[in-house]
C-alpha positions, 0 to 999 in steps of 0.5 A: 542667607539673609534675604539681602544677599540675594539677588535683587530680582529674587527679593519679594520686594524688588520683584514686586517693584519690577514685575508687580504683585501678581508675580509673587507667590503667596509666600513672597506676598506674605514675606513683605506683610511680615517685614523680618523672619525669626531666628534662623528663617528669613521672612520667606523661609517663615511665610512658608512654613506659616502657610503650610502650618495652617493650610494656605493662605486663606486660612491663616487670613481668617484665623481668629485671633487666638490661632493666628497670635500662638503662631510663631512669629506672629502675635497681637500687633501682626493681628491687628495690621492684618485685620485692618490691611483687611478692612481696607481693601473691602472698603476700596472695592465697594467704593470702586463699586460705589463710584462706578455707577452702574453695574456692568462689570461681572468681574469687579462686583465677583471681586468684592463680594469674594472680598466680603464673603470668602473668610467665613468658616460658616454660610453667609447670605448677603445682598447688593441692594440697587436702585433703578439703574443698577447703582449700588444702595447698601451692601448687607449680610442678611443671614449667617448659618453654620458650616452648613448652610443658612435659613433664608427667609423671602418675607425678610429680604422684600421687607428689607428690598421695600425700605431702602427703595431698591429696583434690584438685588444680586443675592451673594452666598458663600461655601465654606468647603470651598466649592463654589458649584451652586447647590440643587437647595441654592436654585431652589432658594433663588427661585422663591426669591425671584418669585416673592420678590417679582410680586413687588416689581423687584429684579433678581439680576444674579446669585453669586456663589463664593467658594476659595478662589472662585466664584459661579454665578446663577444668571451666566449659567442661565439659571436665572 
């Protein structure tokens, strides 16, 4: 049965307008992005099969061009459209950080860092450089590693913070495993960075670990 023959309150677009986007399942959200199905499958059916094929929304959204385009119902046009949507989301969140004044809402910061880091299949260590009023100067990805970790060099972090005249920093890195729990190595490098930056009067406000669908703040855990 085509979606146009479904009850109005079960159609993804109408459901979104009536109840809000948060009421939709991953398959329904993806169906709106796909717009049409394929022979024998509605857009929702196709979305469900794609989520099963890729192992979830995160893996589908982070798939490389070759992997994405070879799947039924997808292709280069959908790939470029998706990349544009993801980049718009990242820029929107970054503008929110830049225009919100001082960073006083941890949830907003974590939303932005999740959008930047959660899709990587390898570990990326990044930093938000802040001024003395905790306004964002710049976001940068400083070190990249493998699925097992990234080599973080405190000297390089200190040098870059001084170049940008930063007064405080928020670190973040992803765990490609999807588990956001900070490791012993995470706690150790945080302390090393904190000690190195203290020598030049730069504060470390937080270190946030990004997982599959969550983020863990070392500051909230009392580890900074």
